[in-house]
PABA-802198 format. One record per residue (C-alpha): residue number from 1; residue in one letter; x, y, z. Coordinates in steps of 0.05 Angstrom, whole numbers, plus 32768, in hexadecimal, padded with zeros to 4 digits. Layout:
# residues N
<node n="NUM" res="A" u="X" v="Y" w="Z"/>
...
//
This chain:
# residues 276
<node n="1" res="M" u="8000" v="8000" w="8000"/>
<node n="2" res="L" u="801A" v="8045" w="7FEE"/>
<node n="3" res="L" u="8019" v="8078" w="8026"/>
<node n="4" res="G" u="7FF1" v="80B5" w="8013"/>
<node n="5" res="L" u="8016" v="80F5" w="8025"/>
<node n="6" res="L" u="7FEF" v="8136" w="8022"/>
<node n="7" res="L" u="8012" v="816C" w="7FFB"/>
<node n="8" res="L" u="7FFC" v="81B3" w="8006"/>
<node n="9" res="P" u="8014" v="81DD" w="7FCB"/>
<node n="10" res="G" u="8034" v="8220" w="7FD9"/>
<node n="11" res="L" u="8026" v="8220" w="8024"/>
<node n="12" res="A" u="8051" v="8253" w="8048"/>
<node n="13" res="W" u="8071" v="823E" w="808A"/>
<node n="14" res="A" u="8057" v="827D" w="80AA"/>
<node n="15" res="Q" u="8010" v="8261" w="80A2"/>
<node n="16" res="L" u="8022" v="8227" w="80D0"/>
<node n="17" res="E" u="8030" v="8250" w="810E"/>
<node n="18" res="P" u="7FEF" v="825D" w="8134"/>
<node n="19" res="Y" u="800A" v="8235" w="816F"/>
<node n="20" res="G" u="8054" v="823A" w="8160"/>
<node n="21" res="V" u="8084" v="8213" w="8135"/>
<node n="22" res="V" u="80C0" v="81E7" w="8145"/>
<node n="23" res="N" u="80F5" v="81D4" w="8111"/>
<node n="24" res="G" u="8122" v="8197" w="8112"/>
<node n="25" res="T" u="8139" v="8158" w="80EF"/>
<node n="26" res="V" u="811A" v="8114" w="8101"/>
<node n="27" res="S" u="8150" v="80EA" w="8122"/>
<node n="28" res="Q" u="8124" v="80AF" w="8139"/>
<node n="29" res="V" u="80DF" v="8093" w="812F"/>
<node n="30" res="V" u="80C6" v="8077" w="8172"/>
<node n="31" res="D" u="8084" v="805A" w="8159"/>
<node n="32" res="G" u="804D" v="806A" w="8126"/>
<node n="33" res="D" u="803B" v="80AD" w="8145"/>
<node n="34" res="T" u="807A" v="80C2" w="816B"/>
<node n="35" res="L" u="80BD" v="80DB" w="8153"/>
<node n="36" res="R" u="80FC" v="80FD" w="816E"/>
<node n="37" res="L" u="8120" v="8139" w="8151"/>
<node n="38" res="D" u="816A" v="8145" w="814F"/>
<node n="39" res="N" u="8161" v="817B" w="8185"/>
<node n="40" res="G" u="814B" v="8145" w="81B6"/>
<node n="41" res="M" u="8101" v="8157" w="81B3"/>
<node n="42" res="T" u="80CE" v="811E" w="81B1"/>
<node n="43" res="V" u="8091" v="812E" w="8186"/>
<node n="44" res="R" u="804D" v="810B" w="818C"/>
<node n="45" res="L" u="8025" v="8114" w="814C"/>
<node n="46" res="L" u="7FE6" v="8139" w="815D"/>
<node n="47" res="D" u="7F9D" v="8125" w="814F"/>
<node n="48" res="I" u="7FAF" v="80DE" w="813A"/>
<node n="49" res="N" u="7FBF" v="809B" w="815A"/>
<node n="50" res="T" u="7FE1" v="805C" w="813F"/>
<node n="51" res="P" u="7FE1" v="8014" w="815A"/>
<node n="52" res="E" u="800F" v="8008" w="8196"/>
<node n="53" res="L" u="8051" v="7FE4" w="8190"/>
<node n="54" res="A" u="8061" v="7FAB" w="81C0"/>
<node n="55" res="H" u="806B" v="7FC0" w="8209"/>
<node n="56" res="G" u="8083" v="7F8E" w="823C"/>
<node n="57" res="D" u="8056" v="7F51" w="8239"/>
<node n="58" res="R" u="8024" v="7F75" w="820C"/>
<node n="59" res="P" u="802D" v="7F62" w="81C2"/>
<node n="60" res="A" u="802D" v="7F96" w="818A"/>
<node n="61" res="E" u="7FE9" v="7FA8" w="816F"/>
<node n="62" res="P" u="7FDB" v="7F98" w="8125"/>
<node n="63" res="M" u="7FF8" v="7FCD" w="80F7"/>
<node n="64" res="A" u="8025" v="7FEA" w="812D"/>
<node n="65" res="L" u="8066" v="7FD9" w="8109"/>
<node n="66" res="A" u="8049" v="7FED" w="80C6"/>
<node n="67" res="A" u="8036" v="8032" w="80E2"/>
<node n="68" res="K" u="807C" v="803C" w="80FF"/>
<node n="69" res="Q" u="809B" v="8029" w="80BD"/>
<node n="70" res="A" u="806D" v="8058" w="8098"/>
<node n="71" res="L" u="8081" v="8093" w="80C5"/>
<node n="72" res="A" u="80CB" v="8080" w="80BC"/>
<node n="73" res="T" u="80C3" v="807E" w="8071"/>
<node n="74" res="L" u="80A5" v="80C3" w="8071"/>
<node n="75" res="A" u="80CD" v="80E8" w="80A4"/>
<node n="76" res="L" u="810D" v="80C5" w="80BE"/>
<node n="77" res="H" u="814A" v="80F2" w="80B3"/>
<node n="78" res="Q" u="811E" v="8127" w="8093"/>
<node n="79" res="P" u="811B" v="8170" w="80A8"/>
<node n="80" res="V" u="80D6" v="817F" w="80C3"/>
<node n="81" res="Q" u="80AD" v="81B7" w="80DF"/>
<node n="82" res="V" u="807E" v="81A9" w="8119"/>
<node n="83" res="Q" u="8040" v="81D4" w="8123"/>
<node n="84" res="L" u="8031" v="81D2" w="816D"/>
<node n="85" res="G" u="7FEB" v="81C6" w="8188"/>
<node n="86" res="R" u="7FC3" v="81F0" w="81B9"/>
<node n="87" res="R" u="7FDE" v="81C3" w="81F0"/>
<node n="88" res="V" u="8029" v="81BD" w="81E4"/>
<node n="89" res="Y" u="803C" v="8181" w="8210"/>
<node n="90" res="D" u="801A" v="813F" w="8222"/>
<node n="91" res="T" u="8021" v="811A" w="8264"/>
<node n="92" res="Y" u="8061" v="80FA" w="824B"/>
<node n="93" res="N" u="8081" v="813E" w="823D"/>
<node n="94" res="R" u="807E" v="8132" w="81F2"/>
<node n="95" res="V" u="8072" v="816D" w="81C4"/>
<node n="96" res="L" u="802E" v="8168" w="81A1"/>
<node n="97" res="G" u="802B" v="817F" w="815A"/>
<node n="98" res="H" u="801D" v="8177" w="8110"/>
<node n="99" res="V" u="805B" v="8164" w="80E9"/>
<node n="100" res="Y" u="806B" v="817F" w="80A4"/>
<node n="101" res="L" u="80A0" v="816F" w="8070"/>
<node n="102" res="R" u="80B5" v="81A3" w="803D"/>
<node n="103" res="N" u="80C2" v="8192" w="7FF4"/>
<node n="104" res="G" u="80D3" v="81D1" w="7FCF"/>
<node n="105" res="S" u="8095" v="81FE" w="7FD2"/>
<node n="106" res="R" u="8069" v="81C5" w="7FE9"/>
<node n="107" res="V" u="805A" v="81AD" w="802F"/>
<node n="108" res="A" u="8048" v="8165" w="8042"/>
<node n="109" res="W" u="801D" v="8157" w="807F"/>
<node n="110" res="V" u="8037" v="8118" w="80A2"/>
<node n="111" res="N" u="7FFC" v="8110" w="80D3"/>
<node n="112" res="G" u="7FCB" v="8113" w="8099"/>
<node n="113" res="G" u="7FF4" v="80E4" w="806F"/>
<node n="114" res="L" u="7FF3" v="80AE" w="80A5"/>
<node n="115" res="V" u="7FA7" v="80B4" w="80AC"/>
<node n="116" res="Q" u="7F9E" v="80B4" w="8061"/>
<node n="117" res="G" u="7FC7" v="8075" w="8059"/>
<node n="118" res="G" u="7F9F" v="804F" w="808E"/>
<node n="119" res="Y" u="7FD8" v="804D" w="80C1"/>
<node n="120" res="A" u="7FB6" v="8079" w="80F4"/>
<node n="121" res="H" u="7F71" v="808C" w="810D"/>
<node n="122" res="V" u="7F5A" v="80D1" w="8122"/>
<node n="123" res="Y" u="7F63" v="80DE" w="816D"/>
<node n="124" res="T" u="7F52" v="8124" w="8185"/>
<node n="125" res="F" u="7F4C" v="8146" w="81C9"/>
<node n="126" res="P" u="7F24" v="8183" w="81E1"/>
<node n="127" res="D" u="7F62" v="81AF" w="81E3"/>
<node n="128" res="N" u="7F83" v="8193" w="81A5"/>
<node n="129" res="R" u="7F55" v="8188" w="8169"/>
<node n="130" res="Q" u="7F68" v="81BD" w="8137"/>
<node n="131" res="Y" u="7F69" v="818F" w="80FA"/>
<node n="132" res="G" u="7F37" v="815B" w="8112"/>
<node n="133" res="P" u="7F04" v="8166" w="80D9"/>
<node n="134" res="E" u="7F39" v="8163" w="80A2"/>
<node n="135" res="L" u="7F56" v="8123" w="80C0"/>
<node n="136" res="Q" u="7F11" v="8104" w="80C6"/>
<node n="137" res="Q" u="7F07" v="810D" w="807B"/>
<node n="138" res="L" u="7F49" v="80EA" w="806D"/>
<node n="139" res="E" u="7F37" v="80B2" w="809D"/>
<node n="140" res="A" u="7EF3" v="80A9" w="807C"/>
<node n="141" res="T" u="7F15" v="809E" w="8038"/>
<node n="142" res="A" u="7F47" v="806C" w="8055"/>
<node n="143" res="R" u="7F0E" v="8048" w="8078"/>
<node n="144" res="A" u="7EE3" v="8045" w="8039"/>
<node n="145" res="K" u="7F1D" v="8025" w="8014"/>
<node n="146" res="A" u="7F2E" v="7FF6" w="804D"/>
<node n="147" res="W" u="7F77" v="800D" w="8050"/>
<node n="148" res="G" u="7FA4" v="7FF9" w="8089"/>
<node n="149" res="L" u="7F80" v="7FF9" w="80CC"/>
<node n="150" res="W" u="7F3C" v="7FFB" w="80AB"/>
<node n="151" res="A" u="7F44" v="7FB5" w="808E"/>
<node n="152" res="L" u="7F49" v="7F98" w="80D5"/>
<node n="153" res="P" u="7F0C" v="7F81" w="80FE"/>
<node n="154" res="R" u="7F26" v="7FA9" w="8139"/>
<node n="155" res="W" u="7F1A" v="7FEB" w="8114"/>
<node n="156" res="Q" u="7ED7" v="7FDE" w="80F4"/>
<node n="157" res="I" u="7E9F" v="800E" w="8107"/>
<node n="158" res="R" u="7E72" v="7FEF" w="813C"/>
<node n="159" res="P" u="7E27" v="7FF8" w="812E"/>
<node n="160" res="A" u="7E07" v="8019" w="816B"/>
<node n="161" res="A" u="7DD1" v="7FE4" w="816E"/>
<node n="162" res="Q" u="7E06" v="7FAE" w="8178"/>
<node n="163" res="C" u="7E39" v="7FD4" w="81A2"/>
<node n="164" res="C" u="7E61" v="7FBB" w="81C2"/>
<node n="165" res="A" u="7E84" v="7F79" w="81CF"/>
<node n="166" res="E" u="7EA9" v="7F70" w="8210"/>
<node n="167" res="V" u="7EEB" v="7F71" w="81EB"/>
<node n="168" res="D" u="7EDD" v="7FB9" w="81D8"/>
<node n="169" res="F" u="7ED6" v="7FD4" w="821F"/>
<node n="170" res="G" u="7F10" v="8001" w="822F"/>
<node n="171" res="R" u="7F21" v="8009" w="81E5"/>
<node n="172" res="F" u="7F1C" v="8045" w="81B7"/>
<node n="173" res="V" u="7EE5" v="8032" w="8185"/>
<node n="174" res="L" u="7EBA" v="8051" w="814F"/>
<node n="175" res="V" u="7E6F" v="8047" w="8157"/>
<node n="176" res="Q" u="7E39" v="805E" w="8127"/>
<node n="177" res="G" u="7DEE" v="8062" w="812F"/>
<node n="178" res="V" u="7DB1" v="808F" w="8132"/>
<node n="179" res="V" u="7DA5" v="80BA" w="8170"/>
<node n="180" res="K" u="7D60" v="80A5" w="8189"/>
<node n="181" res="A" u="7D5A" v="80CE" w="81C8"/>
<node n="182" res="V" u="7D7B" v="8109" w="81EC"/>
<node n="183" res="A" u="7D78" v="8114" w="8237"/>
<node n="184" res="T" u="7D9A" v="8144" w="8267"/>
<node n="185" res="V" u="7D9F" v="812D" w="82B0"/>
<node n="186" res="D" u="7DC0" v="815C" w="82E1"/>
<node n="187" res="D" u="7E03" v="8170" w="82C1"/>
<node n="188" res="R" u="7E05" v="813B" w="828B"/>
<node n="189" res="T" u="7DE5" v="8132" w="8247"/>
<node n="190" res="Y" u="7DD8" v="80ED" w="822A"/>
<node n="191" res="L" u="7DCF" v="80DB" w="81E1"/>
<node n="192" res="N" u="7DAD" v="8097" w="81DE"/>
<node n="193" res="F" u="7DB3" v="806B" w="81A1"/>
<node n="194" res="G" u="7D80" v="8036" w="81B6"/>
<node n="195" res="E" u="7D3C" v="802D" w="81D5"/>
<node n="196" res="D" u="7D55" v="801D" w="821B"/>
<node n="197" res="W" u="7D8E" v="8048" w="8237"/>
<node n="198" res="R" u="7D9B" v="8014" w="826D"/>
<node n="199" res="T" u="7DB4" v="7FE0" w="823B"/>
<node n="200" res="D" u="7DC2" v="8004" w="81F8"/>
<node n="201" res="F" u="7DFA" v="802F" w="81DE"/>
<node n="202" res="S" u="7DFD" v="8078" w="81F6"/>
<node n="203" res="V" u="7E2A" v="80B5" w="81F7"/>
<node n="204" res="V" u="7E33" v="80E1" w="8235"/>
<node n="205" res="I" u="7E4B" v="8129" w="8236"/>
<node n="206" res="D" u="7E5B" v="814E" w="8276"/>
<node n="207" res="R" u="7E41" v="8195" w="827B"/>
<node n="208" res="K" u="7E88" v="81B0" w="8282"/>
<node n="209" res="H" u="7E97" v="8199" w="823B"/>
<node n="210" res="E" u="7E5C" v="81BD" w="821B"/>
<node n="211" res="K" u="7E88" v="81FA" w="820D"/>
<node n="212" res="N" u="7EB0" v="81D0" w="81DB"/>
<node n="213" res="F" u="7E72" v="81C5" w="81B0"/>
<node n="214" res="R" u="7E5E" v="820E" w="81AB"/>
<node n="215" res="P" u="7E79" v="8237" w="8171"/>
<node n="216" res="A" u="7EB0" v="8268" w="8182"/>
<node n="217" res="A" u="7E93" v="82AB" w="8196"/>
<node n="218" res="E" u="7E9E" v="82E5" w="8166"/>
<node n="219" res="P" u="7ECA" v="831C" w="8184"/>
<node n="220" res="K" u="7EA1" v="8357" w="819B"/>
<node n="221" res="E" u="7EB2" v="83A1" w="81A2"/>
<node n="222" res="K" u="7EBB" v="83B6" w="81EA"/>
<node n="223" res="A" u="7E7F" v="83DB" w="8205"/>
<node n="224" res="A" u="7E73" v="8401" w="8244"/>
<node n="225" res="K" u="7E64" v="83D2" w="827E"/>
<node n="226" res="K" u="7E1C" v="83D1" w="8295"/>
<node n="227" res="P" u="7E0E" v="83CC" w="82DF"/>
<node n="228" res="K" u="7DFC" v="8386" w="82F5"/>
<node n="229" res="K" u="7DB5" v="837A" w="830B"/>
<node n="230" res="R" u="7DB0" v="835F" w="8351"/>
<node n="231" res="G" u="7D86" v="8324" w="8364"/>
<node n="232" res="K" u="7D8A" v="8302" w="8320"/>
<node n="233" res="K" u="7DB7" v="82C9" w="830B"/>
<node n="234" res="A" u="7DD1" v="82C5" w="82C4"/>
<node n="235" res="K" u="7DAF" v="828A" w="82A1"/>
<node n="236" res="K" u="7DDE" v="8254" w="8288"/>
<node n="237" res="T" u="7DD9" v="8248" w="823D"/>
<node n="238" res="T" u="7DD9" v="81FF" w="8229"/>
<node n="239" res="F" u="7DED" v="81DF" w="81E8"/>
<node n="240" res="N" u="7DB4" v="81C5" w="81BD"/>
<node n="241" res="W" u="7DC2" v="817B" w="81BF"/>
<node n="242" res="Y" u="7D80" v="816C" w="819C"/>
<node n="243" res="Q" u="7DA2" v="817E" w="815A"/>
<node n="244" res="Y" u="7DBF" v="8137" w="815D"/>
<node n="245" res="L" u="7D7A" v="8117" w="8165"/>
<node n="246" res="G" u="7D69" v="80EB" w="8129"/>
<node n="247" res="Q" u="7DAF" v="80F5" w="810C"/>
<node n="248" res="T" u="7DDE" v="80BD" w="80F8"/>
<node n="249" res="V" u="7E1C" v="80C9" w="8122"/>
<node n="250" res="L" u="7E62" v="80AB" w="8122"/>
<node n="251" res="V" u="7E7C" v="80AA" w="816A"/>
<node n="252" res="R" u="7EC5" v="80A5" w="817D"/>
<node n="253" res="G" u="7EDE" v="8094" w="81C2"/>
<node n="254" res="V" u="7EEC" v="805F" w="81F6"/>
<node n="255" res="A" u="7EB4" v="802D" w="8201"/>
<node n="256" res="Q" u="7E9F" v="8021" w="8249"/>
<node n="257" res="P" u="7E6E" v="7FED" w="8265"/>
<node n="258" res="V" u="7E3E" v="801F" w="8283"/>
<node n="259" res="N" u="7DF3" v="8014" w="8278"/>
<node n="260" res="G" u="7E03" v="7FE8" w="823D"/>
<node n="261" res="T" u="7E3C" v="800D" w="821B"/>
<node n="262" res="Q" u="7E4D" v="8056" w="8224"/>
<node n="263" res="I" u="7E80" v="8086" w="8207"/>
<node n="264" res="R" u="7E92" v="80C7" w="8229"/>
<node n="265" res="V" u="7E98" v="8101" w="81F9"/>
<node n="266" res="T" u="7EBD" v="8143" w="8205"/>
<node n="267" res="H" u="7EC0" v="8166" w="81C1"/>
<node n="268" res="P" u="7E99" v="8169" w="8180"/>
<node n="269" res="E" u="7ECC" v="8142" w="8156"/>
<node n="270" res="Q" u="7EB5" v="8104" w="817D"/>
<node n="271" res="L" u="7E6E" v="810C" w="8162"/>
<node n="272" res="Q" u="7E70" v="810D" w="8117"/>
<node n="273" res="V" u="7E2D" v="8113" w="80F3"/>
<node n="274" res="V" u="7E2F" v="80E7" w="80B5"/>
<node n="275" res="A" u="7E01" v="80D5" w="807C"/>
<node n="276" res="P" u="7DD6" v="8098" w="8090"/>
//
């Protein structure tokens, strides 16, 4: 299988600096989504995830070695530029970023190339999801063509009506189905994909994550402050979760054996509305 590498014609490096840029040459490929630069910095490729290599008594996951080799073929000993994410470091003190190779006036996106080739799946977080929608499009193409990961039973989409087998609990999975009910209880909202929430597949969103689903507010001109009215509390605005009702949704996250099967969702890239 040929690895698809996205080429962005005429992209200036200055355009890649909303969160800062790091330059270096790749001196080592650690695994399918981690590399080291000649300046000693370890970079974790952002918004994607590849199968795990062997650790201790745990064997390598299918495609783990292929993903590492794909990254090495692309980037080993190559000069790269790393666009940092909103959150710069992960819990292992690795730099989080999107890695780019330059070829004359063209720029190649390594993270996107790995997803496009079927070596990685999309894996976003609330504070790092800048290119989630673009990567999801690339993943959808690789999945439709059954490239790489997407030819394996482990990575097939689980129908909500049949989700999930015990082996899936604790795993990151993709589940698709129609939202049949919406309910908000205390500080949580539930999207239910079956007739009985006690036994079927559902999604849960904590109130504190609602802000991630709202569109960014437009900047406003400063106006004179108005005196606050006493005795009245500002009413909390809530997100309209009913917009998902009746929609076919592809859910991404870790399956947990709660009231059937449940996935906790923190940001909109985990709830992708798709054509039925």
